[in-house]
PyMOL commands that place a pseudoatom at each C-alpha (Angstrom):
pseudoatom trace, name=CA, resn=UNK, resi=1, chain=A, elem=C, hetatm=0, pos=[1.823, -4.832, 19.238]
pseudoatom trace, name=CA, resn=UNK, resi=2, chain=A, elem=C, hetatm=0, pos=[0.997, -8.187, 17.657]
pseudoatom trace, name=CA, resn=UNK, resi=3, chain=A, elem=C, hetatm=0, pos=[1.539, -9.094, 14.033]
pseudoatom trace, name=CA, resn=UNK, resi=4, chain=A, elem=C, hetatm=0, pos=[-1.161, -10.752, 11.948]
pseudoatom trace, name=CA, resn=UNK, resi=5, chain=A, elem=C, hetatm=0, pos=[-0.900, -14.097, 10.187]
pseudoatom trace, name=CA, resn=UNK, resi=6, chain=A, elem=C, hetatm=0, pos=[-3.319, -16.024, 7.997]
pseudoatom trace, name=CA, resn=UNK, resi=7, chain=A, elem=C, hetatm=0, pos=[-2.424, -18.916, 5.743]
pseudoatom trace, name=CA, resn=UNK, resi=8, chain=A, elem=C, hetatm=0, pos=[-3.214, -18.882, 2.039]
pseudoatom trace, name=CA, resn=UNK, resi=9, chain=A, elem=C, hetatm=0, pos=[-6.515, -20.741, 2.446]
pseudoatom trace, name=CA, resn=UNK, resi=10, chain=A, elem=C, hetatm=0, pos=[-7.846, -18.289, 5.035]
pseudoatom trace, name=CA, resn=UNK, resi=11, chain=A, elem=C, hetatm=0, pos=[-6.514, -15.385, 2.974]
pseudoatom trace, name=CA, resn=UNK, resi=12, chain=A, elem=C, hetatm=0, pos=[-8.495, -16.683, -0.016]
pseudoatom trace, name=CA, resn=UNK, resi=13, chain=A, elem=C, hetatm=0, pos=[-11.649, -16.719, 2.131]
pseudoatom trace, name=CA, resn=UNK, resi=14, chain=A, elem=C, hetatm=0, pos=[-10.869, -13.148, 3.230]
pseudoatom trace, name=CA, resn=UNK, resi=15, chain=A, elem=C, hetatm=0, pos=[-10.280, -12.012, -0.382]
pseudoatom trace, name=CA, resn=UNK, resi=16, chain=A, elem=C, hetatm=0, pos=[-13.572, -13.564, -1.489]
pseudoatom trace, name=CA, resn=UNK, resi=17, chain=A, elem=C, hetatm=0, pos=[-15.662, -11.708, 1.087]
pseudoatom trace, name=CA, resn=UNK, resi=18, chain=A, elem=C, hetatm=0, pos=[-17.922, -8.942, -0.226]
pseudoatom trace, name=CA, resn=UNK, resi=19, chain=A, elem=C, hetatm=0, pos=[-16.329, -5.492, 0.012]
pseudoatom trace, name=CA, resn=UNK, resi=20, chain=A, elem=C, hetatm=0, pos=[-18.275, -4.358, 3.097]
pseudoatom trace, name=CA, resn=UNK, resi=21, chain=A, elem=C, hetatm=0, pos=[-17.590, -7.577, 5.012]
pseudoatom trace, name=CA, resn=UNK, resi=22, chain=A, elem=C, hetatm=0, pos=[-13.899, -7.560, 4.037]
pseudoatom trace, name=CA, resn=UNK, resi=23, chain=A, elem=C, hetatm=0, pos=[-13.593, -3.945, 5.208]
pseudoatom trace, name=CA, resn=UNK, resi=24, chain=A, elem=C, hetatm=0, pos=[-15.166, -4.847, 8.569]
pseudoatom trace, name=CA, resn=UNK, resi=25, chain=A, elem=C, hetatm=0, pos=[-12.740, -7.752, 9.045]
pseudoatom trace, name=CA, resn=UNK, resi=26, chain=A, elem=C, hetatm=0, pos=[-9.774, -5.577, 8.071]
pseudoatom trace, name=CA, resn=UNK, resi=27, chain=A, elem=C, hetatm=0, pos=[-10.835, -2.822, 10.470]
pseudoatom trace, name=CA, resn=UNK, resi=28, chain=A, elem=C, hetatm=0, pos=[-11.291, -5.306, 13.312]
pseudoatom trace, name=CA, resn=UNK, resi=29, chain=A, elem=C, hetatm=0, pos=[-7.881, -6.894, 12.700]
pseudoatom trace, name=CA, resn=UNK, resi=30, chain=A, elem=C, hetatm=0, pos=[-6.131, -3.520, 12.586]
pseudoatom trace, name=CA, resn=UNK, resi=31, chain=A, elem=C, hetatm=0, pos=[-7.912, -2.375, 15.739]
pseudoatom trace, name=CA, resn=UNK, resi=32, chain=A, elem=C, hetatm=0, pos=[-7.063, -5.587, 17.607]
pseudoatom trace, name=CA, resn=UNK, resi=33, chain=A, elem=C, hetatm=0, pos=[-3.278, -5.751, 17.109]
pseudoatom trace, name=CA, resn=UNK, resi=34, chain=A, elem=C, hetatm=0, pos=[-2.536, -3.804, 20.295]
pseudoatom trace, name=CA, resn=UNK, resi=35, chain=A, elem=C, hetatm=0, pos=[-4.779, -5.825, 22.615]
pseudoatom trace, name=CA, resn=UNK, resi=36, chain=A, elem=C, hetatm=0, pos=[-6.434, -8.794, 20.901]
pseudoatom trace, name=CA, resn=UNK, resi=37, chain=A, elem=C, hetatm=0, pos=[-7.937, -10.165, 24.114]
pseudoatom trace, name=CA, resn=UNK, resi=38, chain=A, elem=C, hetatm=0, pos=[-9.807, -6.939, 24.823]
pseudoatom trace, name=CA, resn=UNK, resi=39, chain=A, elem=C, hetatm=0, pos=[-11.258, -6.985, 21.301]
pseudoatom trace, name=CA, resn=UNK, resi=40, chain=A, elem=C, hetatm=0, pos=[-12.444, -10.609, 21.452]
pseudoatom trace, name=CA, resn=UNK, resi=41, chain=A, elem=C, hetatm=0, pos=[-14.268, -13.157, 23.593]
pseudoatom trace, name=CA, resn=UNK, resi=42, chain=A, elem=C, hetatm=0, pos=[-13.150, -16.589, 24.791]
pseudoatom trace, name=CA, resn=UNK, resi=43, chain=A, elem=C, hetatm=0, pos=[-13.700, -19.344, 22.235]
pseudoatom trace, name=CA, resn=UNK, resi=44, chain=A, elem=C, hetatm=0, pos=[-15.341, -22.366, 23.814]
pseudoatom trace, name=CA, resn=UNK, resi=45, chain=A, elem=C, hetatm=0, pos=[-16.227, -23.169, 27.402]
pseudoatom trace, name=CA, resn=UNK, resi=46, chain=A, elem=C, hetatm=0, pos=[-12.808, -22.510, 28.923]
pseudoatom trace, name=CA, resn=UNK, resi=47, chain=A, elem=C, hetatm=0, pos=[-11.004, -19.180, 28.659]
pseudoatom trace, name=CA, resn=UNK, resi=48, chain=A, elem=C, hetatm=0, pos=[-7.435, -20.270, 28.021]
pseudoatom trace, name=CA, resn=UNK, resi=49, chain=A, elem=C, hetatm=0, pos=[-6.495, -16.829, 26.709]
pseudoatom trace, name=CA, resn=UNK, resi=50, chain=A, elem=C, hetatm=0, pos=[-5.217, -18.381, 23.491]
pseudoatom trace, name=CA, resn=UNK, resi=51, chain=A, elem=C, hetatm=0, pos=[-8.291, -19.234, 21.421]
pseudoatom trace, name=CA, resn=UNK, resi=52, chain=A, elem=C, hetatm=0, pos=[-10.461, -16.180, 20.873]
pseudoatom trace, name=CA, resn=UNK, resi=53, chain=A, elem=C, hetatm=0, pos=[-13.657, -15.325, 18.989]
pseudoatom trace, name=CA, resn=UNK, resi=54, chain=A, elem=C, hetatm=0, pos=[-14.782, -12.113, 17.349]
pseudoatom trace, name=CA, resn=UNK, resi=55, chain=A, elem=C, hetatm=0, pos=[-18.415, -12.149, 16.253]
pseudoatom trace, name=CA, resn=UNK, resi=56, chain=A, elem=C, hetatm=0, pos=[-20.271, -9.190, 14.803]
pseudoatom trace, name=CA, resn=UNK, resi=57, chain=A, elem=C, hetatm=0, pos=[-23.580, -9.649, 13.040]
pseudoatom trace, name=CA, resn=UNK, resi=58, chain=A, elem=C, hetatm=0, pos=[-22.988, -11.926, 10.085]
pseudoatom trace, name=CA, resn=UNK, resi=59, chain=A, elem=C, hetatm=0, pos=[-19.211, -12.304, 10.591]
pseudoatom trace, name=CA, resn=UNK, resi=60, chain=A, elem=C, hetatm=0, pos=[-17.173, -14.460, 12.960]
pseudoatom trace, name=CA, resn=UNK, resi=61, chain=A, elem=C, hetatm=0, pos=[-13.416, -14.964, 13.253]
pseudoatom trace, name=CA, resn=UNK, resi=62, chain=A, elem=C, hetatm=0, pos=[-11.570, -17.532, 15.341]
pseudoatom trace, name=CA, resn=UNK, resi=63, chain=A, elem=C, hetatm=0, pos=[-8.100, -16.404, 16.384]
pseudoatom trace, name=CA, resn=UNK, resi=64, chain=A, elem=C, hetatm=0, pos=[-5.092, -17.967, 18.067]
pseudoatom trace, name=CA, resn=UNK, resi=65, chain=A, elem=C, hetatm=0, pos=[-3.135, -15.502, 20.222]
pseudoatom trace, name=CA, resn=UNK, resi=66, chain=A, elem=C, hetatm=0, pos=[0.575, -16.287, 20.506]
pseudoatom trace, name=CA, resn=UNK, resi=67, chain=A, elem=C, hetatm=0, pos=[2.156, -14.298, 23.331]
pseudoatom trace, name=CA, resn=UNK, resi=68, chain=A, elem=C, hetatm=0, pos=[5.700, -15.571, 22.800]
pseudoatom trace, name=CA, resn=UNK, resi=69, chain=A, elem=C, hetatm=0, pos=[5.627, -14.879, 19.060]
pseudoatom trace, name=CA, resn=UNK, resi=70, chain=A, elem=C, hetatm=0, pos=[3.406, -11.782, 19.423]
pseudoatom trace, name=CA, resn=UNK, resi=71, chain=A, elem=C, hetatm=0, pos=[1.263, -13.177, 16.610]
pseudoatom trace, name=CA, resn=UNK, resi=72, chain=A, elem=C, hetatm=0, pos=[-2.481, -13.233, 15.986]
pseudoatom trace, name=CA, resn=UNK, resi=73, chain=A, elem=C, hetatm=0, pos=[-3.243, -16.185, 13.712]
pseudoatom trace, name=CA, resn=UNK, resi=74, chain=A, elem=C, hetatm=0, pos=[-6.595, -16.137, 11.934]
pseudoatom trace, name=CA, resn=UNK, resi=75, chain=A, elem=C, hetatm=0, pos=[-7.848, -19.730, 12.056]
pseudoatom trace, name=CA, resn=UNK, resi=76, chain=A, elem=C, hetatm=0, pos=[-11.328, -19.295, 10.622]
pseudoatom trace, name=CA, resn=UNK, resi=77, chain=A, elem=C, hetatm=0, pos=[-13.538, -16.718, 8.944]
pseudoatom trace, name=CA, resn=UNK, resi=78, chain=A, elem=C, hetatm=0, pos=[-17.279, -17.350, 8.765]
pseudoatom trace, name=CA, resn=UNK, resi=79, chain=A, elem=C, hetatm=0, pos=[-19.645, -15.092, 6.847]
pseudoatom trace, name=CA, resn=UNK, resi=80, chain=A, elem=C, hetatm=0, pos=[-23.409, -15.627, 6.854]
pseudoatom trace, name=CA, resn=UNK, resi=81, chain=A, elem=C, hetatm=0, pos=[-24.040, -13.180, 4.016]
pseudoatom trace, name=CA, resn=UNK, resi=82, chain=A, elem=C, hetatm=0, pos=[-26.797, -11.230, 5.726]
pseudoatom trace, name=CA, resn=UNK, resi=83, chain=A, elem=C, hetatm=0, pos=[-25.513, -7.742, 4.907]
for i in range(1, 83): cmd.bond("trace and resi %d" % i, "trace and resi %d" % (i + 1))
show_as sticks, trace
zoom trace
């Protein structure tokens, strides 16, 4: 199991999401801690296994997967505000 990390700036973005969007992000993060690669897609043109993307409708998260530290770091949260 991986642990989750987001710095204070990303956490502020997460806190400011509307309730439904925040709940979707929280559910995704909880569901992904056992196998984050299975729950995400490669980020960019090359699949290095480290940078990952989760996109669902009007939400997108960029993650850094740290195998040695067993940490999922949330690098970016984007919300288009469609829902």
